[in-house]
N, CA and C of each residue as an Amber inpcrd file, in Angstrom:
protein
   321
  18.1060000-115.3140000   2.0460000  17.2480000-114.5550000   0.8840000
  16.1550000-115.6460000   1.2460000  14.7900000-115.1470000   1.7020000
  13.4720000-116.3270000   1.7220000  13.0190000-116.4900000   0.1430000
  12.3670000-117.5010000  -0.1100000  11.5230000-117.5210000  -1.5450000
  10.5170000-116.5040000  -1.3290000   9.3440000-115.8090000  -2.4660000
   8.2810000-115.6020000  -2.2220000   7.7290000-115.9890000  -3.6250000
   6.3020000-116.1090000  -2.7740000   5.5440000-116.5650000  -4.2170000
   4.1650000-115.4130000  -4.1320000   3.6810000-114.8440000  -5.1370000
   2.7100000-113.9910000  -5.2650000   0.8270000-115.0580000  -5.3250000
   0.5130000-114.5310000  -4.9780000  -0.7540000-114.9030000  -4.2360000
  -1.9100000-113.8940000  -4.7520000  -3.1700000-114.1490000  -4.3450000
  -4.3020000-113.7080000  -5.1250000  -4.2630000-112.3380000  -4.3710000
  -4.5630000-110.9180000  -5.2800000  -4.6100000-109.6420000  -4.9140000
  -3.5740000-109.1700000  -3.9600000  -2.3580000-109.8030000  -4.4400000
  -1.4020000-109.5520000  -4.6190000  -0.3070000-109.6860000  -2.5970000
  -1.5480000-110.6150000  -2.7010000  -0.7630000-111.3850000  -0.9420000
   0.4150000-111.9190000  -1.4930000   1.5310000-111.7970000  -0.4720000
   2.7440000-112.8660000  -0.4210000   2.9760000-113.4460000   0.4660000
   3.7200000-114.8380000  -0.0960000   4.3130000-115.7040000   0.9290000
   5.6730000-116.1470000   1.0400000   6.2280000-115.6640000   2.1080000
   7.1830000-116.0570000   2.1770000   7.8450000-117.6200000   2.7830000
   9.0590000-118.1150000   2.0590000   9.2400000-119.3930000   2.7370000
  10.9590000-118.6510000   3.0130000  10.3580000-119.3230000   4.7730000
  11.2930000-119.1180000   5.6130000  12.6510000-120.0010000   5.6080000
  12.3700000-120.7310000   5.1290000  13.3090000-122.2770000   4.9770000
  14.7010000-121.9220000   4.2460000  14.2920000-120.8620000   3.1710000
  15.2160000-120.6570000   1.7800000  15.4270000-120.9660000   1.1270000
  15.8630000-120.8210000   0.0440000  16.2640000-120.6620000  -1.3350000
  16.1190000-122.7660000  -1.5370000  17.0850000-123.4730000  -0.7420000
  17.2990000-125.0270000  -0.5830000  16.3010000-125.9860000  -0.7620000
  14.7950000-125.4260000  -0.6680000  13.4010000-126.2420000  -0.7690000
  12.5670000-125.6420000  -1.4890000  12.8010000-124.9880000  -2.7840000
  12.3210000-124.2000000  -3.7430000  11.4590000-125.4320000  -4.7270000
  10.3320000-124.8970000  -4.5850000   8.9280000-125.6580000  -4.9080000
   8.7760000-125.5930000  -6.6020000   8.1230000-126.3790000  -7.3320000
   8.3240000-125.8060000  -8.6600000   7.3300000-124.6030000  -9.0500000
   7.5900000-123.8090000 -10.1690000   6.6510000-122.6890000  -9.9890000
   5.0540000-122.8770000 -10.3130000   4.6120000-121.9960000 -10.0360000
   3.0680000-122.3860000  -9.9230000   2.5090000-122.2550000 -11.3600000
   1.5250000-123.1900000 -11.9120000   0.9990000-122.8400000 -13.2970000
  -0.2280000-123.1610000 -13.1650000  -0.7520000-123.5020000 -14.7010000
  -2.1980000-124.3900000 -14.6480000  -1.7650000-126.1810000 -14.3680000
  -0.7810000-125.9720000 -15.1100000  -0.2840000-127.4320000 -15.3270000
  -0.4700000-127.9920000 -14.0460000   0.9930000-127.4950000 -13.0360000
   0.7780000-127.5620000 -11.9290000   0.0190000-128.0820000 -10.8380000
  -1.4390000-126.8420000 -10.7600000  -2.6530000-126.7550000  -9.9580000
  -3.4180000-128.8900000 -10.4810000  -3.1260000-128.6700000 -12.3550000
  -3.9330000-129.9600000 -12.4550000  -3.2900000-131.5180000 -12.0710000
  -2.2090000-131.2610000 -12.5150000  -1.1840000-132.4180000 -11.9900000
  -1.6460000-132.4940000 -10.1810000  -1.6750000-131.4930000  -9.0730000
  -1.6640000-131.8030000  -8.1820000  -3.0380000-132.1180000  -7.8370000
  -4.3520000-131.7640000  -8.2500000  -5.5340000-132.4690000  -8.1350000
  -5.3350000-133.8420000  -8.6750000  -5.1290000-134.2280000  -9.8810000
  -4.6430000-135.6130000 -10.1380000  -4.1350000-136.3870000  -9.6850000
  -3.0460000-135.7610000  -8.6860000  -2.5680000-136.5040000  -7.7080000
  -2.9930000-137.0620000  -6.6690000  -3.9140000-136.1830000  -6.0500000
  -5.0830000-136.1800000  -4.9750000  -5.8490000-137.0900000  -5.0850000
  -6.8070000-137.1870000  -6.6340000  -7.2990000-138.1940000  -7.0610000
  -7.1970000-139.1650000  -7.0060000  -5.9090000-140.0520000  -7.5440000
  -4.7770000-141.0420000  -7.6240000  -5.2700000-141.7410000  -6.4050000
  -4.1460000-140.8890000  -5.3010000  -4.4510000-141.2560000  -4.0540000
  -5.4510000-141.8980000  -3.3870000  -6.8500000-141.1280000  -3.7140000
  -8.2220000-141.4960000  -3.2130000  -8.4420000-142.3360000  -3.8700000
  -7.7930000-142.9670000  -5.1130000  -8.4530000-144.4890000  -5.7680000
  -7.0900000-145.5630000  -5.6290000  -6.7340000-145.2030000  -4.6200000
  -5.4310000-146.6140000  -3.9290000  -4.3930000-146.6580000  -4.9510000
  -4.3030000-145.5870000  -5.8750000  -2.7720000-145.0660000  -6.5020000
  -1.5320000-145.2010000  -5.6150000  -0.4980000-146.0190000  -5.3870000
   0.7550000-145.7680000  -4.5970000   1.1730000-144.4430000  -5.3440000
   1.6320000-143.6810000  -4.5720000   2.6910000-142.3960000  -5.3020000
   3.9160000-142.8010000  -6.0620000   4.1240000-144.1400000  -5.1030000
   5.6510000-145.1700000  -5.5540000   5.1650000-146.4420000  -5.7130000
   5.8210000-146.8620000  -6.5080000   5.6990000-148.4080000  -6.7550000
   5.8930000-149.2900000  -5.4900000   6.7460000-148.8060000  -4.8720000
   7.1960000-149.5460000  -3.7400000   6.4950000-149.4770000  -2.5230000
   6.0010000-148.3160000  -2.2880000   4.6080000-147.8740000  -0.9700000
   3.6220000-148.9870000  -1.2100000   2.4570000-149.1580000   0.0130000
   1.4860000-149.8950000  -0.3160000   0.2280000-148.9060000  -0.5010000
  -0.4040000-149.4350000  -1.2290000  -1.6900000-148.8140000  -1.5320000
  -2.2620000-148.0480000  -0.7850000  -2.5640000-146.7180000  -0.8120000
  -3.1470000-146.2250000   0.1610000  -5.0090000-146.7400000   0.1500000
  -5.5480000-146.4780000   0.8840000  -7.2410000-146.4810000   1.2700000
  -7.7920000-146.0500000   0.3920000  -8.9010000-146.7810000  -0.5050000
  -9.6340000-146.4740000  -1.4540000 -10.8070000-145.6680000  -1.0690000
 -10.7410000-144.4640000  -1.0280000 -12.1010000-143.5300000  -0.8350000
 -12.7850000-142.9410000  -2.3670000 -14.1260000-144.1020000  -2.6880000
 -14.0700000-143.3590000  -3.8860000 -15.0460000-142.0270000  -3.7710000
 -15.7950000-141.6450000  -2.9860000 -16.3720000-140.2280000  -2.7850000
 -15.1370000-139.0900000  -2.5080000 -14.4960000-139.4940000  -1.7620000
 -13.2930000-138.2190000  -2.2140000 -12.6350000-137.6610000  -3.8730000
 -12.3980000-139.3170000  -4.3380000 -11.8910000-139.4850000  -5.4510000
 -12.9450000-138.6020000  -6.5980000 -13.9660000-139.2170000  -6.7030000
 -15.0470000-138.1550000  -7.6370000 -15.2660000-136.8070000  -6.9970000
 -15.3510000-136.3550000  -5.6460000 -15.4170000-135.0280000  -5.4090000
 -13.9610000-134.3010000  -5.7670000 -12.6930000-135.1640000  -6.2210000
 -11.5190000-134.1570000  -6.8760000 -11.8460000-134.0250000  -8.1860000
 -12.3840000-135.3020000  -8.9710000 -12.9360000-135.2030000 -10.6190000
 -13.5360000-134.2500000 -10.7670000 -14.6520000-134.2750000  -9.6200000
 -15.5010000-133.0020000 -10.2200000 -14.9760000-131.8270000  -9.8050000
 -14.0240000-131.5420000  -9.1410000 -13.2540000-130.1340000  -9.1100000
 -12.8580000-129.8120000 -10.3850000 -11.8320000-130.8020000 -11.2880000
 -11.3030000-130.7830000 -12.1050000 -12.3200000-130.7200000 -13.1800000
 -13.7690000-131.2450000 -12.8810000 -14.3960000-130.7650000 -14.3340000
 -15.2430000-129.2600000 -14.5400000 -15.5920000-129.0710000 -12.7880000
 -15.7840000-127.8310000 -12.8800000 -14.4110000-126.6070000 -13.2130000
 -13.1670000-127.1090000 -13.0680000 -12.2550000-126.2580000 -13.4980000
 -12.2580000-126.0340000 -14.9270000 -12.2330000-127.0260000 -15.9820000
 -12.7370000-127.3820000 -17.0930000 -13.9820000-126.3220000 -17.7830000
 -14.4800000-126.6080000 -17.2060000 -16.2670000-126.0130000 -17.5150000
 -15.5590000-123.8580000 -17.4430000 -15.2040000-123.9840000 -15.9640000
 -15.3870000-122.1000000 -15.6650000 -13.8920000-121.6250000 -16.7610000
 -12.7370000-122.6810000 -16.9930000 -11.6620000-121.9760000 -18.0910000
 -11.8210000-122.2390000 -19.3940000 -13.0940000-122.9140000 -19.7200000
 -13.1540000-123.1320000 -21.4390000 -12.9310000-121.7240000 -21.9760000
 -11.8730000-121.7570000 -23.1320000 -11.9620000-120.5700000 -23.6720000
 -10.9540000-120.0050000 -24.0750000  -9.8940000-119.9230000 -22.7050000
  -9.2220000-119.6440000 -21.8760000  -7.9990000-119.8340000 -21.8980000
  -8.0760000-121.7120000 -22.1810000  -6.9650000-122.6120000 -22.5350000
  -6.3080000-122.4790000 -23.3970000  -4.8890000-122.8310000 -23.4860000
  -3.8730000-122.5380000 -24.5040000  -4.3130000-124.4800000 -25.0050000
  -3.6140000-124.8090000 -26.3960000  -3.8680000-126.0020000 -26.3160000
  -3.3090000-126.7410000 -25.5600000  -1.7270000-126.7000000 -24.9340000
  -1.2260000-127.8870000 -24.2010000  -2.0530000-127.6260000 -22.6950000
  -2.4860000-126.6620000 -22.6100000  -2.8940000-127.0010000 -21.0720000
  -4.5540000-127.7620000 -21.0550000  -5.5100000-127.3450000 -22.3030000
  -6.4040000-127.9060000 -22.8600000  -6.2230000-129.7620000 -22.8770000
  -5.4940000-130.1130000 -23.2730000  -5.1790000-131.3860000 -23.8370000
  -4.4830000-131.9860000 -22.5500000  -3.8220000-131.4850000 -21.2850000
  -3.3560000-132.2030000 -20.3810000  -4.8740000-132.4000000 -19.1630000
  -5.6890000-131.2410000 -19.4240000  -6.6860000-131.3020000 -18.4430000
  -7.4200000-132.1410000 -19.0140000  -7.7130000-132.5590000 -20.2750000
  -9.1470000-133.5520000 -20.8260000  -8.0790000-134.9620000 -20.3800000
  -7.0520000-135.3140000 -20.9200000  -6.1710000-136.4040000 -21.0020000
  -6.1460000-136.7110000 -19.4660000  -6.3080000-135.6840000 -18.1690000
  -5.8630000-136.2150000 -16.7460000  -7.8350000-136.4850000 -16.6310000
  -8.6970000-135.5480000 -16.7930000 -10.0760000-136.1300000 -16.5610000
 -10.4570000-137.5590000 -17.2960000 -10.2350000-137.8410000 -18.6110000
 -10.2190000-138.9430000 -19.0720000  -9.7420000-139.9640000 -18.5980000
  -8.3590000-140.0060000 -17.6760000  -7.4960000-141.2620000 -17.1380000
  -8.1710000-141.4260000 -15.8900000  -8.5350000-140.2780000 -15.0800000
  -9.0780000-140.5280000 -13.7190000 -10.5720000-141.1610000 -14.3310000
 -11.1200000-140.4260000 -15.0040000 -13.0790000-140.9710000 -14.9850000
 -12.9290000-142.8310000 -15.2770000 -11.6150000-143.2860000 -16.1820000
 -11.6360000-144.6920000 -16.3830000 -11.1310000-145.2830000 -15.1850000
 -10.5510000-145.0220000 -14.2700000  -9.8330000-145.3580000 -13.1600000
 -10.6170000-145.4900000 -11.7570000 -11.7100000-144.3870000 -12.2250000
 -12.8230000-144.3660000 -11.6240000 -13.7660000-145.3340000 -11.1200000
 -14.1870000-145.5560000 -12.7200000 -14.8000000-146.9170000 -13.1750000
 -14.5170000-147.8680000 -12.4030000 -12.8890000-148.3120000 -12.6820000
 -12.5540000-149.2570000 -12.5210000 -12.3380000-149.7660000 -11.1390000
 -12.0540000-148.5390000 -10.1290000 -12.0100000-148.9660000  -8.6980000
 -13.1640000-149.1460000  -8.2380000 -14.1480000-148.3290000  -8.5310000
 -15.6880000-148.8730000  -8.6730000 -16.5900000-150.0320000  -8.8690000
 -16.1610000-150.7440000  -9.5530000 -16.4390000-151.5960000 -10.3050000
 -15.7470000-152.7170000  -9.4970000 -14.7150000-153.0230000  -9.3200000
 -13.5700000-153.8010000  -8.2290000 -14.0470000-153.5700000  -7.1710000
 -14.3020000-152.4970000  -6.5320000 -14.9230000-152.5850000  -5.2980000
 -16.1320000-153.2750000  -4.6810000 -17.4130000-152.9390000  -6.1240000
 -18.6320000-153.5970000  -5.7290000 -19.4550000-152.9000000  -5.4090000
 -18.8190000-151.2860000  -5.3850000 -19.6840000-150.3330000  -4.8340000
 -20.6190000-149.6800000  -6.0870000
């Protein structure tokens, strides 16, 4: 039995690997956290404390933060309180980390 996830305009994506590789349900929070994770990687934050730090890439980190800001602007008035707080909290954290990383790198 294959997992299917609905996409835009009814497009269906099938998981040929089966139900054993179930992914979390897609939601606004999942999207925000995925983009946040990408930005953190570009800021040199390792996904696991025991792993080495990824290479710092400030332009890509800035671009991902910009994407989250566009998402915030385009969804203004359409988010519930929890989604809005999540997005604002993630943006605040990423901005602070970006400033710290830029200062530390001397860029």
